[in-house]
Biopython code that builds the backbone (N, CA, C, O; Angstrom):
import numpy as np
from Bio.PDB.StructureBuilder import StructureBuilder

atoms = [
    (1, "MET", "N", (103.270, -18.016, 113.994)),
    (1, "MET", "CA", (103.448, -19.425, 114.278)),
    (1, "MET", "C", (103.577, -20.715, 113.390)),
    (1, "MET", "O", (104.351, -21.670, 113.447)),
    (2, "SER", "N", (102.240, -20.304, 112.303)),
    (2, "SER", "CA", (102.556, -21.143, 111.092)),
    (2, "SER", "C", (102.221, -20.121, 109.741)),
    (2, "SER", "O", (101.526, -19.105, 109.777)),
    (3, "ASN", "N", (102.847, -20.634, 108.672)),
    (3, "ASN", "CA", (102.588, -19.796, 107.147)),
    (3, "ASN", "C", (101.060, -20.637, 106.581)),
    (3, "ASN", "O", (100.448, -20.191, 105.611)),
    (4, "ALA", "N", (100.716, -21.532, 107.123)),
    (4, "ALA", "CA", (99.259, -22.203, 106.934)),
    (4, "ALA", "C", (98.192, -21.065, 107.061)),
    (4, "ALA", "O", (97.931, -20.400, 108.063)),
    (5, "LYS", "N", (97.646, -20.996, 105.835)),
    (5, "LYS", "CA", (95.930, -20.329, 105.809)),
    (5, "LYS", "C", (95.466, -20.825, 106.834)),
    (5, "LYS", "O", (95.443, -22.008, 107.175)),
    (6, "SER", "N", (94.829, -19.319, 107.693)),
    (6, "SER", "CA", (93.669, -19.858, 108.355)),
    (6, "SER", "C", (92.296, -19.859, 107.752)),
    (6, "SER", "O", (92.176, -19.198, 106.721)),
    (7, "VAL", "N", (91.211, -20.500, 108.223)),
    (7, "VAL", "CA", (90.183, -20.713, 107.909)),
    (7, "VAL", "C", (89.266, -20.298, 108.888)),
    (7, "VAL", "O", (89.662, -20.341, 110.052)),
    (8, "THR", "N", (87.927, -19.836, 108.628)),
    (8, "THR", "CA", (87.017, -19.530, 109.366)),
    (8, "THR", "C", (85.835, -20.000, 109.311)),
    (8, "THR", "O", (85.515, -20.399, 108.192)),
    (9, "ASP", "N", (84.826, -20.130, 110.371)),
    (9, "ASP", "CA", (83.437, -20.279, 110.062)),
    (9, "ASP", "C", (82.791, -20.049, 108.950)),
    (9, "ASP", "O", (82.138, -20.738, 108.165)),
    (10, "ASP", "N", (83.197, -18.583, 109.058)),
    (10, "ASP", "CA", (82.437, -18.058, 107.518)),
    (10, "ASP", "C", (83.245, -18.330, 106.112)),
    (10, "ASP", "O", (82.793, -18.214, 104.973)),
    (11, "SER", "N", (84.632, -18.743, 106.534)),
    (11, "SER", "CA", (85.018, -18.788, 105.121)),
    (11, "SER", "C", (85.475, -19.998, 104.628)),
    (11, "SER", "O", (86.149, -20.164, 103.612)),
    (12, "PHE", "N", (84.916, -21.155, 105.699)),
    (12, "PHE", "CA", (84.984, -22.840, 105.312)),
    (12, "PHE", "C", (84.305, -23.093, 104.032)),
    (12, "PHE", "O", (84.755, -23.811, 103.140)),
    (13, "GLN", "N", (83.329, -22.533, 104.007)),
    (13, "GLN", "CA", (82.653, -22.975, 102.652)),
    (13, "GLN", "C", (83.635, -22.609, 101.499)),
    (13, "GLN", "O", (83.917, -23.621, 100.857)),
    (14, "ALA", "N", (84.205, -21.559, 101.062)),
    (14, "ALA", "CA", (84.555, -21.100, 100.223)),
    (14, "ALA", "C", (86.391, -21.383, 99.961)),
    (14, "ALA", "O", (87.177, -21.235, 99.026)),
    (15, "ASP", "N", (86.432, -21.677, 100.836)),
    (15, "ASP", "CA", (88.062, -22.091, 101.115)),
    (15, "ASP", "C", (88.542, -23.333, 100.897)),
    (15, "ASP", "O", (89.614, -23.707, 100.421)),
    (16, "VAL", "N", (87.282, -24.127, 101.451)),
    (16, "VAL", "CA", (87.371, -25.591, 101.744)),
    (16, "VAL", "C", (86.358, -26.526, 100.842)),
    (16, "VAL", "O", (86.716, -27.108, 99.818)),
    (17, "LEU", "N", (85.233, -26.564, 101.313)),
    (17, "LEU", "CA", (84.081, -26.949, 100.821)),
    (17, "LEU", "C", (84.105, -26.817, 99.195)),
    (17, "LEU", "O", (83.881, -27.742, 98.415)),
    (18, "ASP", "N", (84.454, -25.350, 98.819)),
    (18, "ASP", "CA", (83.875, -25.169, 97.265)),
    (18, "ASP", "C", (85.064, -25.575, 96.462)),
    (18, "ASP", "O", (84.984, -25.715, 95.242)),
    (19, "SER", "N", (86.550, -25.831, 97.363)),
    (19, "SER", "CA", (87.887, -25.731, 96.614)),
    (19, "SER", "C", (87.747, -27.077, 95.462)),
    (19, "SER", "O", (86.984, -28.039, 95.551)),
    (20, "THR", "N", (88.494, -26.853, 94.656)),
    (20, "THR", "CA", (88.595, -28.319, 93.517)),
    (20, "THR", "C", (90.106, -29.041, 94.104)),
    (20, "THR", "O", (90.494, -30.117, 93.650)),
    (21, "ASP", "N", (90.748, -28.403, 94.996)),
    (21, "ASP", "CA", (92.262, -28.840, 95.773)),
    (21, "ASP", "C", (91.539, -29.680, 96.816)),
    (21, "ASP", "O", (90.477, -29.587, 97.432)),
    (22, "THR", "N", (92.820, -30.767, 96.747)),
    (22, "THR", "CA", (92.946, -31.398, 98.357)),
    (22, "THR", "C", (93.224, -30.368, 99.557)),
    (22, "THR", "O", (93.932, -29.360, 99.567)),
    (23, "ILE", "N", (92.757, -30.713, 100.157)),
    (23, "ILE", "CA", (92.991, -29.999, 101.458)),
    (23, "ILE", "C", (92.951, -30.622, 102.899)),
    (23, "ILE", "O", (92.043, -31.296, 103.386)),
    (24, "MET", "N", (94.063, -30.268, 103.434)),
    (24, "MET", "CA", (93.958, -30.974, 104.748)),
    (24, "MET", "C", (93.308, -29.706, 105.904)),
    (24, "MET", "O", (93.604, -28.517, 105.781)),
    (25, "VAL", "N", (92.699, -30.061, 106.635)),
    (25, "VAL", "CA", (91.852, -28.713, 107.263)),
    (25, "VAL", "C", (92.839, -29.260, 108.760)),
    (25, "VAL", "O", (92.731, -30.444, 109.081)),
    (26, "ASP", "N", (93.668, -28.426, 109.513)),
    (26, "ASP", "CA", (93.977, -28.953, 111.042)),
    (26, "ASP", "C", (93.166, -27.882, 111.796)),
    (26, "ASP", "O", (93.242, -26.655, 111.728)),
    (27, "PHE", "N", (92.215, -28.831, 112.676)),
    (27, "PHE", "CA", (92.093, -28.097, 113.832)),
    (27, "PHE", "C", (92.934, -28.185, 115.163)),
    (27, "PHE", "O", (93.554, -29.036, 115.801)),
    (28, "TRP", "N", (92.628, -26.880, 115.237)),
    (28, "TRP", "CA", (93.647, -26.844, 116.756)),
    (28, "TRP", "C", (93.355, -25.950, 117.482)),
    (28, "TRP", "O", (92.313, -25.434, 117.077)),
    (29, "ALA", "N", (93.848, -25.333, 118.639)),
    (29, "ALA", "CA", (93.718, -24.281, 119.678)),
    (29, "ALA", "C", (95.163, -24.045, 120.041)),
    (29, "ALA", "O", (96.085, -24.861, 120.027)),
    (30, "GLU", "N", (95.180, -22.712, 120.383)),
    (30, "GLU", "CA", (95.776, -22.055, 120.763)),
    (30, "GLU", "C", (96.767, -22.798, 122.128)),
    (30, "GLU", "O", (97.998, -22.785, 122.138)),
    (31, "TRP", "N", (95.887, -23.420, 123.227)),
    (31, "TRP", "CA", (96.293, -23.846, 124.137)),
    (31, "TRP", "C", (96.964, -25.005, 124.123)),
    (31, "TRP", "O", (97.572, -25.573, 125.030)),
    (32, "CYS", "N", (96.805, -25.280, 123.078)),
    (32, "CYS", "CA", (97.018, -27.399, 122.921)),
    (32, "CYS", "C", (98.590, -27.560, 122.377)),
    (32, "CYS", "O", (99.117, -27.378, 121.279)),
    (33, "GLY", "N", (98.982, -27.903, 123.420)),
    (33, "GLY", "CA", (100.679, -28.119, 123.201)),
    (33, "GLY", "C", (100.928, -29.573, 122.169)),
    (33, "GLY", "O", (102.044, -29.694, 121.665)),
    (34, "PRO", "N", (100.069, -30.439, 121.939)),
    (34, "PRO", "CA", (100.328, -31.233, 120.619)),
    (34, "PRO", "C", (100.513, -30.514, 119.514)),
    (34, "PRO", "O", (101.547, -30.606, 118.852)),
    (35, "CYS", "N", (99.172, -29.442, 119.095)),
    (35, "CYS", "CA", (98.645, -28.858, 117.906)),
    (35, "CYS", "C", (100.209, -28.114, 117.520)),
    (35, "CYS", "O", (100.699, -28.305, 116.407)),
    (36, "ARG", "N", (100.957, -27.208, 118.620)),
    (36, "ARG", "CA", (101.578, -26.531, 118.410)),
    (36, "ARG", "C", (102.943, -27.349, 118.075)),
    (36, "ARG", "O", (103.766, -26.649, 117.485)),
    (37, "ALA", "N", (103.352, -28.677, 118.328)),
    (37, "ALA", "CA", (104.335, -29.432, 118.190)),
    (37, "ALA", "C", (103.860, -29.976, 116.470)),
    (37, "ALA", "O", (104.703, -30.021, 115.575)),
    (38, "VAL", "N", (102.761, -30.259, 116.303)),
    (38, "VAL", "CA", (102.473, -30.699, 114.809)),
    (38, "VAL", "C", (102.146, -29.803, 113.927)),
    (38, "VAL", "O", (101.738, -30.111, 112.807)),
    (39, "SER", "N", (102.303, -28.485, 114.371)),
    (39, "SER", "CA", (102.334, -27.281, 113.252)),
    (39, "SER", "C", (103.653, -27.453, 112.573)),
    (39, "SER", "O", (103.691, -27.796, 111.392)),
    (40, "PRO", "N", (104.567, -27.265, 113.159)),
    (40, "PRO", "CA", (105.644, -26.945, 111.830)),
    (40, "PRO", "C", (105.965, -28.474, 110.653)),
    (40, "PRO", "O", (106.561, -28.487, 109.576)),
    (41, "ILE", "N", (105.330, -29.558, 111.369)),
    (41, "ILE", "CA", (105.574, -30.619, 110.818)),
    (41, "ILE", "C", (104.887, -30.498, 109.383)),
    (41, "ILE", "O", (105.385, -30.583, 108.260)),
    (42, "LEU", "N", (102.931, -30.158, 110.003)),
    (42, "LEU", "CA", (102.508, -29.792, 108.707)),
    (42, "LEU", "C", (102.969, -28.797, 107.817)),
    (42, "LEU", "O", (103.004, -29.159, 106.641)),
    (43, "ASP", "N", (103.395, -27.437, 108.100)),
    (43, "ASP", "CA", (104.146, -26.169, 107.765)),
    (43, "ASP", "C", (105.219, -27.267, 106.388)),
    (43, "ASP", "O", (105.355, -27.173, 105.169)),
    (44, "ALA", "N", (105.617, -27.962, 107.164)),
    (44, "ALA", "CA", (106.624, -28.617, 106.152)),
    (44, "ALA", "C", (106.078, -29.842, 105.040)),
    (44, "ALA", "O", (106.657, -30.137, 103.994)),
    (45, "ILE", "N", (105.161, -30.290, 105.418)),
    (45, "ILE", "CA", (104.553, -31.200, 104.159)),
    (45, "ILE", "C", (104.121, -30.048, 103.314)),
    (45, "ILE", "O", (104.387, -30.079, 102.113)),
    (46, "ALA", "N", (103.534, -29.121, 103.782)),
    (46, "ALA", "CA", (102.614, -28.233, 102.837)),
    (46, "ALA", "C", (103.901, -27.826, 101.775)),
    (46, "ALA", "O", (103.615, -28.157, 100.624)),
    (47, "SER", "N", (104.870, -27.366, 101.860)),
    (47, "SER", "CA", (105.624, -26.739, 101.404)),
    (47, "SER", "C", (106.637, -27.866, 100.361)),
    (47, "SER", "O", (107.401, -27.554, 99.447)),
    (48, "GLU", "N", (106.334, -29.094, 100.844)),
    (48, "GLU", "CA", (106.938, -29.874, 100.064)),
    (48, "GLU", "C", (106.109, -30.550, 99.198)),
    (48, "GLU", "O", (106.596, -31.364, 98.413)),
    (49, "HIS", "N", (104.967, -30.339, 99.227)),
    (49, "HIS", "CA", (103.664, -30.849, 98.840)),
    (49, "HIS", "C", (102.539, -30.237, 98.417)),
    (49, "HIS", "O", (101.384, -30.662, 98.413)),
    (50, "ALA", "N", (103.054, -29.019, 97.998)),
    (50, "ALA", "CA", (102.458, -28.194, 97.513)),
    (50, "ALA", "C", (101.705, -28.112, 96.399)),
    (50, "ALA", "O", (100.793, -27.307, 96.211)),
    (51, "ASP", "N", (102.105, -28.979, 95.630)),
    (51, "ASP", "CA", (101.338, -29.350, 94.197)),
    (51, "ASP", "C", (100.004, -30.628, 94.186)),
    (51, "ASP", "O", (99.258, -31.028, 93.293)),
    (52, "LYS", "N", (100.125, -30.900, 95.283)),
    (52, "LYS", "CA", (99.308, -32.094, 95.564)),
    (52, "LYS", "C", (98.156, -32.010, 97.076)),
    (52, "LYS", "O", (97.073, -32.583, 97.197)),
    (53, "ILE", "N", (98.817, -31.147, 98.026)),
    (53, "ILE", "CA", (97.257, -30.697, 98.875)),
    (53, "ILE", "C", (98.202, -29.485, 99.489)),
    (53, "ILE", "O", (99.397, -29.189, 99.483)),
    (54, "LYS", "N", (96.855, -28.911, 100.069)),
    (54, "LYS", "CA", (97.192, -27.339, 100.486)),
    (54, "LYS", "C", (96.787, -27.939, 101.983)),
    (54, "LYS", "O", (96.111, -28.961, 102.099)),
    (55, "ILE", "N", (97.276, -27.188, 103.093)),
    (55, "ILE", "CA", (96.678, -27.130, 104.485)),
    (55, "ILE", "C", (96.383, -26.048, 105.013)),
    (55, "ILE", "O", (97.291, -25.224, 105.127)),
    (56, "VAL", "N", (95.133, -25.733, 105.463)),
    (56, "VAL", "CA", (94.716, -24.586, 106.292)),
    (56, "VAL", "C", (94.392, -24.997, 107.759)),
    (56, "VAL", "O", (94.217, -26.122, 108.227)),
    (57, "LYS", "N", (94.366, -23.956, 108.266)),
    (57, "LYS", "CA", (94.380, -24.342, 110.073)),
    (57, "LYS", "C", (92.755, -23.823, 110.322)),
    (57, "LYS", "O", (92.161, -22.971, 109.661)),
    (58, "LEU", "N", (92.396, -24.365, 111.124)),
    (58, "LEU", "CA", (90.986, -24.008, 111.663)),
    (58, "LEU", "C", (90.874, -23.675, 113.458)),
    (58, "LEU", "O", (90.480, -24.631, 114.126)),
    (59, "ASN", "N", (91.119, -22.708, 114.019)),
    (59, "ASN", "CA", (91.126, -22.610, 115.325)),
    (59, "ASN", "C", (89.499, -22.822, 115.885)),
    (59, "ASN", "O", (88.533, -22.077, 115.726)),
    (60, "VAL", "N", (89.606, -24.234, 116.652)),
    (60, "VAL", "CA", (88.256, -24.669, 117.108)),
    (60, "VAL", "C", (87.679, -23.949, 118.447)),
    (60, "VAL", "O", (86.565, -24.207, 118.902)),
    (61, "ASP", "N", (88.530, -23.065, 118.984)),
    (61, "ASP", "CA", (88.019, -21.804, 120.014)),
    (61, "ASP", "C", (87.642, -20.809, 119.249)),
    (61, "ASP", "O", (86.912, -20.198, 120.029)),
    (62, "ASP", "N", (87.632, -20.354, 118.490)),
    (62, "ASP", "CA", (87.139, -19.070, 117.336)),
    (62, "ASP", "C", (86.031, -19.377, 116.844)),
    (62, "ASP", "O", (85.002, -18.709, 116.738)),
    (63, "ASN", "N", (86.307, -20.603, 116.490)),
    (63, "ASN", "CA", (85.233, -21.079, 115.317)),
    (63, "ASN", "C", (84.610, -22.766, 115.595)),
    (63, "ASN", "O", (84.937, -23.810, 115.030)),
    (64, "PRO", "N", (83.636, -22.527, 116.656)),
    (64, "PRO", "CA", (82.835, -23.379, 117.014)),
    (64, "PRO", "C", (81.866, -24.267, 116.269)),
    (64, "PRO", "O", (81.572, -25.431, 116.543)),
    (65, "GLN", "N", (81.349, -23.395, 115.119)),
    (65, "GLN", "CA", (80.377, -23.760, 114.401)),
    (65, "GLN", "C", (80.979, -25.016, 113.362)),
    (65, "GLN", "O", (80.196, -25.888, 112.985)),
    (66, "MET", "N", (82.214, -25.033, 112.996)),
    (66, "MET", "CA", (82.817, -26.063, 112.039)),
    (66, "MET", "C", (83.269, -26.952, 112.641)),
    (66, "MET", "O", (83.183, -28.040, 112.070)),
    (67, "ALA", "N", (83.965, -26.938, 114.072)),
    (67, "ALA", "CA", (84.661, -27.578, 114.968)),
    (67, "ALA", "C", (83.289, -28.672, 115.216)),
    (67, "ALA", "O", (83.468, -29.840, 114.868)),
    (68, "MET", "N", (82.071, -28.326, 115.754)),
    (68, "MET", "CA", (80.932, -29.313, 116.049)),
    (68, "MET", "C", (80.454, -29.662, 114.579)),
    (68, "MET", "O", (80.091, -30.830, 114.442)),
    (69, "LYS", "N", (80.404, -29.047, 113.724)),
    (69, "LYS", "CA", (79.935, -29.894, 112.683)),
    (69, "LYS", "C", (80.705, -30.813, 112.052)),
    (69, "LYS", "O", (80.071, -31.470, 111.227)),
    (70, "TYR", "N", (82.152, -31.157, 112.177)),
    (70, "TYR", "CA", (82.608, -32.049, 112.312)),
    (70, "TYR", "C", (83.209, -33.214, 113.254)),
    (70, "TYR", "O", (84.146, -34.011, 113.226)),
    (71, "GLN", "N", (82.010, -32.817, 114.205)),
    (71, "GLN", "CA", (82.525, -33.873, 115.365)),
    (71, "GLN", "C", (83.970, -33.988, 115.732)),
    (71, "GLN", "O", (84.547, -35.068, 115.854)),
    (72, "ILE", "N", (84.619, -32.612, 115.931)),
    (72, "ILE", "CA", (85.731, -32.657, 116.487)),
    (72, "ILE", "C", (85.995, -32.569, 118.296)),
    (72, "ILE", "O", (85.724, -31.631, 119.045)),
    (73, "THR", "N", (86.515, -33.691, 118.575)),
    (73, "THR", "CA", (86.393, -34.044, 120.016)),
    (73, "THR", "C", (87.781, -33.923, 120.661)),
    (73, "THR", "O", (87.877, -33.790, 121.881)),
    (74, "SER", "N", (88.806, -33.964, 119.901)),
    (74, "SER", "CA", (90.042, -33.942, 120.681)),
    (74, "SER", "C", (90.732, -33.507, 119.246)),
    (74, "SER", "O", (90.372, -33.764, 118.097)),
    (75, "ILE", "N", (91.956, -32.689, 119.784)),
    (75, "ILE", "CA", (92.636, -31.938, 118.696)),
    (75, "ILE", "C", (93.875, -32.221, 119.342)),
    (75, "ILE", "O", (94.053, -32.440, 120.540)),
    (76, "PRO", "N", (95.044, -32.180, 118.052)),
    (76, "PRO", "CA", (94.914, -31.693, 116.904)),
    (76, "PRO", "C", (94.202, -33.112, 116.124)),
    (76, "PRO", "O", (94.550, -34.292, 116.070)),
    (77, "ALA", "N", (93.303, -32.516, 115.696)),
    (77, "ALA", "CA", (92.649, -33.513, 114.119)),
    (77, "ALA", "C", (92.799, -32.911, 113.170)),
    (77, "ALA", "O", (92.975, -31.696, 113.264)),
    (78, "MET", "N", (92.789, -33.368, 112.276)),
    (78, "MET", "CA", (93.185, -33.419, 111.047)),
    (78, "MET", "C", (92.237, -33.855, 109.533)),
    (78, "MET", "O", (92.422, -34.974, 109.054)),
    (79, "LYS", "N", (91.505, -33.143, 109.039)),
    (79, "LYS", "CA", (90.655, -33.666, 107.745)),
    (79, "LYS", "C", (90.897, -33.548, 106.410)),
    (79, "LYS", "O", (91.017, -32.381, 106.037)),
    (80, "VAL", "N", (91.027, -34.533, 105.425)),
    (80, "VAL", "CA", (91.231, -34.361, 104.495)),
    (80, "VAL", "C", (90.128, -34.032, 103.637)),
    (80, "VAL", "O", (89.231, -34.865, 103.761)),
    (81, "PHE", "N", (89.846, -33.062, 102.756)),
    (81, "PHE", "CA", (88.659, -32.433, 101.961)),
    (81, "PHE", "C", (89.061, -33.085, 100.351)),
    (81, "PHE", "O", (90.212, -33.334, 99.995)),
    (82, "ARG", "N", (88.242, -33.218, 99.791)),
    (82, "ARG", "CA", (88.325, -33.437, 98.177)),
    (82, "ARG", "C", (86.632, -33.128, 97.660)),
    (82, "ARG", "O", (85.637, -33.753, 98.026)),
    (83, "GLY", "N", (86.682, -32.229, 96.922)),
    (83, "GLY", "CA", (85.297, -31.980, 96.321)),
    (83, "GLY", "C", (84.019, -31.805, 97.582)),
    (83, "GLY", "O", (82.887, -32.289, 97.568)),
    (84, "GLY", "N", (84.811, -30.748, 98.859)),
    (84, "GLY", "CA", (83.780, -31.207, 99.805)),
    (84, "GLY", "C", (83.354, -31.877, 100.953)),
    (84, "GLY", "O", (82.666, -31.466, 101.888)),
    (85, "GLU", "N", (84.004, -33.273, 100.692)),
    (85, "GLU", "CA", (83.737, -34.531, 101.382)),
    (85, "GLU", "C", (85.048, -34.818, 102.344)),
    (85, "GLU", "O", (86.210, -34.907, 101.949)),
    (86, "VAL", "N", (84.674, -34.915, 103.428)),
    (86, "VAL", "CA", (86.190, -35.690, 104.014)),
    (86, "VAL", "C", (86.671, -37.079, 103.794)),
    (86, "VAL", "O", (86.039, -37.994, 104.323)),
    (87, "VAL", "N", (87.484, -37.279, 103.234)),
    (87, "VAL", "CA", (87.792, -38.472, 102.870)),
    (87, "VAL", "C", (89.003, -39.054, 103.599)),
    (87, "VAL", "O", (89.468, -40.116, 103.185)),
    (88, "LYS", "N", (89.564, -38.425, 104.681)),
    (88, "LYS", "CA", (90.322, -38.760, 105.166)),
    (88, "LYS", "C", (90.634, -38.043, 106.805)),
    (88, "LYS", "O", (90.921, -36.850, 106.899)),
    (89, "THR", "N", (90.553, -38.753, 107.770)),
    (89, "THR", "CA", (90.918, -38.235, 109.190)),
    (89, "THR", "C", (92.274, -38.552, 110.115)),
    (89, "THR", "O", (92.342, -39.645, 110.677)),
    (90, "VAL", "N", (93.041, -37.856, 110.221)),
    (90, "VAL", "CA", (94.062, -37.910, 111.458)),
    (90, "VAL", "C", (93.720, -37.408, 112.469)),
    (90, "VAL", "O", (93.345, -36.236, 112.519)),
    (91, "ILE", "N", (93.792, -38.398, 113.761)),
    (91, "ILE", "CA", (93.627, -37.633, 114.987)),
    (91, "ILE", "C", (94.841, -37.678, 115.870)),
    (91, "ILE", "O", (95.421, -38.752, 115.708)),
    (92, "GLY", "N", (95.543, -36.763, 116.902)),
    (92, "GLY", "CA", (96.452, -36.465, 117.351)),
    (92, "GLY", "C", (97.873, -36.441, 116.896)),
    (92, "GLY", "O", (98.056, -36.805, 115.734)),
    (93, "ALA", "N", (98.907, -36.083, 117.591)),
    (93, "ALA", "CA", (100.257, -35.136, 117.124)),
    (93, "ALA", "C", (100.714, -36.611, 116.621)),
    (93, "ALA", "O", (100.517, -37.750, 117.046)),
    (94, "ARG", "N", (101.364, -36.101, 115.600)),
    (94, "ARG", "CA", (102.239, -37.564, 115.007)),
    (94, "ARG", "C", (103.938, -37.380, 114.414)),
    (94, "ARG", "O", (103.654, -36.584, 113.519)),
    (95, "PRO", "N", (104.946, -37.492, 114.328)),
    (95, "PRO", "CA", (105.847, -37.338, 113.917)),
    (95, "PRO", "C", (105.770, -37.217, 111.903)),
    (95, "PRO", "O", (104.966, -37.777, 111.159)),
    (96, "LYS", "N", (106.528, -36.606, 111.664)),
    (96, "LYS", "CA", (106.713, -36.356, 110.451)),
    (96, "LYS", "C", (106.241, -37.370, 109.021)),
    (96, "LYS", "O", (105.532, -37.094, 108.053)),
    (97, "PRO", "N", (107.088, -38.809, 109.451)),
    (97, "PRO", "CA", (106.969, -40.109, 108.569)),
    (97, "PRO", "C", (105.288, -40.392, 108.782)),
    (97, "PRO", "O", (104.526, -40.576, 107.833)),
    (98, "ALA", "N", (104.843, -40.387, 110.304)),
    (98, "ALA", "CA", (103.573, -41.084, 110.311)),
    (98, "ALA", "C", (102.443, -40.227, 109.855)),
    (98, "ALA", "O", (101.446, -40.741, 109.349)),
    (99, "ILE", "N", (102.548, -39.057, 110.001)),
    (99, "ILE", "CA", (101.606, -38.089, 108.970)),
    (99, "ILE", "C", (101.876, -38.521, 107.429)),
    (99, "ILE", "O", (101.000, -38.997, 106.707)),
    (100, "GLU", "N", (103.208, -38.286, 107.034)),
    (100, "GLU", "CA", (102.971, -38.679, 105.395)),
    (100, "GLU", "C", (102.720, -39.958, 104.907)),
    (100, "GLU", "O", (102.520, -40.145, 103.707)),
    (101, "ALA", "N", (102.709, -41.118, 105.971)),
    (101, "ALA", "CA", (102.230, -42.055, 105.511)),
    (101, "ALA", "C", (100.731, -42.295, 105.872)),
    (101, "ALA", "O", (100.252, -43.349, 105.453)),
    (102, "GLU", "N", (100.125, -41.669, 106.413)),
    (102, "GLU", "CA", (98.587, -41.310, 106.722)),
    (102, "GLU", "C", (98.372, -40.842, 105.477)),
    (102, "GLU", "O", (97.496, -41.596, 105.055)),
    (103, "LEU", "N", (98.648, -39.998, 104.545)),
    (103, "LEU", "CA", (98.662, -38.852, 103.664)),
    (103, "LEU", "C", (99.042, -39.886, 102.134)),
    (103, "LEU", "O", (98.746, -39.421, 101.033)),
    (104, "ALA", "N", (99.461, -40.767, 102.206)),
    (104, "ALA", "CA", (100.208, -40.982, 101.294)),
    (104, "ALA", "C", (99.682, -41.429, 100.117)),
    (104, "ALA", "O", (100.251, -41.785, 99.086)),
    (105, "GLU", "N", (98.104, -41.345, 100.500)),
    (105, "GLU", "CA", (97.490, -41.639, 98.908)),
    (105, "GLU", "C", (97.362, -40.377, 98.326)),
    (105, "GLU", "O", (97.473, -40.216, 97.111)),
    (106, "PHE", "N", (97.128, -39.444, 99.136)),
    (106, "PHE", "CA", (97.064, -37.709, 98.591)),
    (106, "PHE", "C", (98.660, -37.218, 98.033)),
    (106, "PHE", "O", (98.700, -36.377, 97.136)),
    (107, "LEU", "N", (99.736, -37.679, 98.502)),
    (107, "LEU", "CA", (100.659, -37.352, 98.196)),
    (107, "LEU", "C", (101.607, -38.180, 96.842)),
    (107, "LEU", "O", (102.755, -38.103, 96.404)),
    (108, "ALA", "N", (100.877, -38.644, 96.657)),
    (108, "ALA", "CA", (101.603, -39.892, 95.583)),
    (108, "ALA", "C", (101.647, -39.009, 94.122)),
    (108, "ALA", "O", (102.094, -39.530, 93.100)),
]
sb = StructureBuilder()
sb.init_structure("model")
sb.init_model(0)
sb.init_chain("A")
sb.init_seg("    ")
for serial, (resi, resn, name, xyz) in enumerate(atoms, 1):
    if name == "N":
        sb.init_residue(resn, " ", resi, " ")
    sb.init_atom(name, np.array(xyz, "f"), 0.0, 1.0, " ", f" {name:<3s}", serial, name[0])
structure = sb.get_structure()
């Protein structure tokens, strides 16, 4: 489905919070149509801006602890982390230009 790395409740600390990179976590679920629609857009952004932002995916059905911790109530929800802190939240499927506009400060 996607070539983005999957993270789990168990790997979240090491993969996201302890990372020195800017990381966008895509909170998604298999049954979510908008999540499937946004996935190739995020893959494209990740490959075009690999030097600036890393994109990982967290399945909220399989990893309820992180979904609860970050108060994910609707998906797709994308949160950008820097230094272990959420610095940006984007909720809902959007076209690529809209997502890139939301991420402009990280992609510059």
